[in-house]
N, C-alpha and C positions, 0 to 999 in steps of 0.2 A: 556312902555304902562301902563295906569292906571289899578291897580290890581282890583279894584271894578268893573270897566267896563267889564273886562274879566270874572269876576265871574258871573256877571249878564247875559252876553251873554250865557255862558255855562248853567247856571241855567234855563234860558228860554228854551233852546234847550231840556234839560232834562225834563222840565215840559211839553212841547209840546209832547215829546215822550210818556208820560203817556197815552195820548189819543189813542195811537196805540196798546194798550193791555188791556185785561180785567182780566189779571192775578193779583189777589190782592197782592200776595207776591212780584211780580215784581214792582207793583205800590208803595208799601211800601218801597222797596229797592231804587227806584228812589227818593222818598221823603227824605229818609235818606241821600242819596248822595247830594241832593240839600242843605240840612241843613249843612252837613259837609263842603261842598265847601264854603259856606258863612262864615264859621268860620276860614278858613285857612288864614295864614298871608303871604304866598308866593305862586307864581304861580307854583313853583316846587312841592310843596305839592299838589296843585290842580291837576296838570297834572298827577302825579304819582298815585293819587287816582282814577281818571277817567280812566287812562290807565289800571289799574288792573280790574276795573269793566267791561270795554269793552272786555278785554280778557276772562272774565267769560261769558259775554253775547254772545260773538261770538260762544261759544261752547254749548249754551243752546238753545234747540228748542223752549222753551217758550219765549225767548227774540228775536226771529228771526225778527219779525216786528219792534221792537224797534231799533235794529241794522240797519235794512234797512232804516228806517226813518232818523236816525242820519247820515248815509252815504249819503243819498240824500240831506242832509243839509250841506254836506262837512265838517263834524266835524273832519274827519280824516285829511283833508287838513289843517284845523285850528290847530289841535294838533301836527301833525307830519311833516309838511312841513319844520319846523325847527327841524332837528333830535335831539333826546333827549339823545344820548349817544356818547361820544367822541371816535372815532375810532382810532385804533392803527395798525401799520403794522410792520412786521419784515424787517430789512434791508437785502438785498440780499436773499429774501425769496426763498427757494429751490422749493417751490410749483410753483412759476412763471416760474422757469427754466424748471421744469418738464412739465408744460403746453406748453411752447414754443417748447421743444423737441418732445412732443407728436404730435404736428401738423407738425413738420418736418418729423416725421415718417409716418404720413398719406400721405404726398406728395410723399415720397419714395415708399410707398405701391402702390399708384396709378400708378406710373411709372412701377413698377414690373408687375402689372396686365396687363397693356398695352403691355409690352414686351412679356409676356406669351401668351396672345391672338394672337399677331402677329406671333410669332414663331410656334404656334400650327396650326393656320389656313393657313398660307402661306407656311409652311414647312421649316425646318431647320435641320442641322446636329443633329444626335441622342444625342450627348453629350450636345449640347446647350439646347435641349428640356428637357433633364433630369435636368439640373441645373435650368432652368426657372420654371419647374414644382415644384421643391423643394422650390424655392423662393416664388412662388405663394402661395403654401400651408402655408408657414411661414407667409407671409403677411396677409393671411386670419385669422390666429390666432391673430396677432397683432390688426387688425381692429375690429374683434369681441370682443376682450378683452376691447378695448377702448369704443366700442359701448355699451357693458354691463355697464361699469362704468358710462357713460353718462345717459343711460336710468334709471339705478338704482338711480342716484343722482337727476334726474329730479323728480322722485317719492319722493325722500327724502327731497328735498328743499320745496316741497309743504306740506310735513309732519311736518317738523320743520326747518324753514329757518335759525333761529339763530344758529343751529348746524354748519352751513357752514359760515354764515356771521361773526361769531366770532372765527371760528376754534373750534376744539374739542379735540386736543391732547395737552399735557402740553407745548410743544414748539411753538404752533401755535397761531397766531393772525389773523387778517383779510387778506385774499389774494386779494379779489376784493373790490372796494369801493361801488359797486352797491348793491342794495337790490332787484334787478330783479331776480326772482326765476329761470328763464330759463338760464340766463347768468351764475348764480352761479352753476347751475346743469351741464352745459357743461364744465365750467372751472374745477370744482372739479372732475368731472368724468374722464376727460383726465389726469389731474395731478396725481390723486390717482392710476390709473391703468397703467400708462406708464411703470413703472418698471416691473410689472408683464407681460405686453404685450410684451416687448422687450425680456425678459427671455424666455417666452413661444415660441416666434417667432424663436429665435436662436436655441433652442432645436429641435423644430419640423422641421425647415428648414434642419438641418443636417440629421435628421432621414429620412425625405422625399426624400432628394437628393440622399442619398445612395440607398434607395429602388428604385428610379426612374431609376437607372442604370441597374436594374435587371428585373423589371416587370413594366407593365403599371400602372400608378397612378390612384387610385380611387377618382379622383377629384369630382365626382358626389355626394359625401357625404357632401360636404361643405355647401350647403344650409341647410342640416339637423343639422349641427353644429350650425348655426345661430339660428335655431329654438330652439335648446337646451339651448343656452345662454339666449334667451328671456324667456324661461321657468324658468330659475334661477332668473331673475328679478321679475317675478310674485311670485315665491316662497319667495323671500326676502321681498316683500311687504306684503304678508300674514303673514310672521313671525314677521315683525316689528309691524303690527297691533295687533297681538296676545300679544306681549310683552307689548305694550302700554296699552291694555285693562287690562292686569294682574297687571301692576304696578300702574295704576291710582286708583285701588281698594285697594291698600296697605295702611295701616295706618302709615307706616314708612315714615320718611322724605326723599325725593328724592333729595339729594344734587347733583346739576348738575354743569358742568363746570370743566375743568381740570387745570385752573390757575385763578389768581385773575381777570384778564381782562375778561375772559369768565364768571366767576361767577357774576361779577358786571353787565355785559350786559344782562345776562339771567334773572337777578332779575327784569329787566324792560321788556325785550322782551318775556320772557316765565315765567310769574309769577304764573301760575296755575298748579295744579297737572297734568292736562291733557297735558299741554305744556311740562312739565318736563318728563312725561312718554313717550311722543313722542321723546324727545331728546335721551332718552335711547333706544327707539325703533330703531332710526337711527343707533346707535352704534351696536346693535345686527344685524341689516340689513347688515351692512358692513361685520361683521363676517360671516354671512350666505353666502354672495357672495364670500368671499375670500376662503371659503371651497368649495363652489359649482362650481365656474368657473374652478379651476384646475381639479376637478372631471370630468367635461364635456370634457375638453381638453385631459385628459388621455384616456377617453373613445373614443374620436375622433381619437387619435393616434393609439390606439389598433385596432379600426375599419378600419383605413386606412391601417395598416400593414396586417391585416387579409384579407380584401377584395382585396387588391393589390396582396397578395400572392396566393389567389385562383382565380385570374382573369380568368384563363383558364376554370374554371367551371361556370363562370357567363356569362350572355348574352353579346356577343361582342359589342352590340350597346352602352352599358354603358361606354365603353372605347374609341370607335372610332367615335361615333356620335359627330360632332362639337357642336350641340345644347346642349346635355347632359353633355359632358365632358369638354367643354370650355366655350361656350357662356353663359349658365345659371349660372354656378358658378361665372364667371367674372361679369355678370350683377348684381348679388346679392351683391358682394363685392363693386362694383362701387356705388351701391345705398347706401350702408353703408358709404362709403367715402364721397359721396355727402352730406348725412345727417350730417356728422361730420364737413365738410367744411362750410356748411351753418350755422350750430350752432356756429362755430368758428368766422365767420364774425359777426353774431348777438352778440356774447359775446364781441367782440372787439368794435363794435359800441356802445354797451350799458354798457361798463365797468364802467362808473360812473353815470349811470342812477339812478334817484331818484324816488321811488314810495312812496306815502303817506301811511305809515304803521308804526306800532309800532316797527317792526324790521328794524331799520334804523340807519345809522352811520353818525356822523358829522366829516368831514375831513377838512372843509373849515375854521373853526373858532377855536380859542383857547378855548373859553368858550361856553358852551351849552346855547342856547337861549330858555327859557321856556315860553316866551310870545306867545300868539296865533298869527298865520299867518292869516291876514285878508285882504290882498291886493285885491283879487278878490271878497271877501264876505263882504266888508265894508258897502255897502248900506243895505244889509240884516241885518247885525249886528246892524247897527244904528236903524233899524226899531224894532228889538228885544228890544233894550234899551228903545225906546219910548213906546212900548206896555207893558213893565215891570211895568210902573207906575200904570197900571190898572189890574195887575195880580191878580188872585184869590188866589195865594199863598202869604201869608202874609210876608214870608221871602224875596221873590223876590220883592214884592211891597215896603217893607221897605228899601231894598238895593237900589232900583231904586230912591226912593224919596231922599235918602241920597246922591246918585250920582248927581242928578240934583240940589239939594240944595247947593251943593258945587260949583255951577257955571258952571258945564259941560253942553254941549249941543250937539245935533246931527243935521245933515242936510240930510233929505231924504224925498221923496215924500210919500204920504200916500199909504199904501198897505192894501188891504182888505184880511181878512183870507179866505182861500180856493180858492183864485184866483191865477192864474199863472202870475208871473211877470217876465219880461225880463230885467235883470240888467247886464250890462257889457257883453252882448252877451250870458248870461246863463239864464236858466229857474230856478226860485226860487219859491218853494212852501211854502206858509206861514203856 
């Protein structure tokens, strides 16, 4: 695609964006960007410059109207429909295996919950109820661990998506091809906590089963354990924000990425100090969780042992009521399992979904395409070219006259400024 044509389209959009702000510094910044774009010799240079500016403007309250205007003109689609970074995957990635096993474990947990509820409500030999009670409590630990991982990572993908899109440990590359934040959150949440969940479930199952042979189990505390886990996710979010705010004020260079693949991708996807501070914030978030979750589980096991041991001193209804001892805990865990299954289905369906965003990976082509994507926006782009000949900005006007004097032309109907035009089924605002 013609380099000059693409430069004019982008310069016109940026020039129009100036009308959406009264901030003199921002207007000057837009004028400087237009000038720089006109002087670049490749679209790669143009894209990288605009990408960095957009990253800064997204985080500035003064540029909110400018960013909203550019989004309404589909500049993100033009810039990022062709992903600007070549994605890489590890062969036989252990994370995908952990993800698969994580959902197998969820299926097993659902069966255990069903068996527990059936044996407790319909009646079964004592030894069977003791075993199913232990398995039920173990499955609760497994499900709540994975639920913590997912909820935590759903917060984290919205905090800094590139942390997951590119991986963050030295041996990691991309696990999923999609840049859908929800899909990434579910996948990473399950894969990252599967091992911890299995270990915790085994330990707690053994302890709970032994206790169940001697005293009634205090299963009524399980909803409280879920609340405790949710509290850890909130604490992790607060801690991540604290770290981010602290680091972005630092004068030190924040070197992000744990391998060359990650560093190269983050240079494009997280080019600002704010982005890089958020990347580190996610790392500290994970550390907070891996200390906080075991603490909650240890507290839960201690409470389970103590409350079960002193059951004779507690109200009998806590242990014999089907609603309190069986139905309520089972419903809470089934709700968690349903949440996880729905998220798993969403992740599978959207595992290669593309969102027009700077955090995006190219897996389809050998080379990155830096040209603008204009398929849906060609009529509007043509009109921008036509109007550039009469632009008040001399740089844009000169570029347009040079473009048309070279024999180039456009075909589009006249569009009046400030009118809504319907092109290709879309509303385009001039």
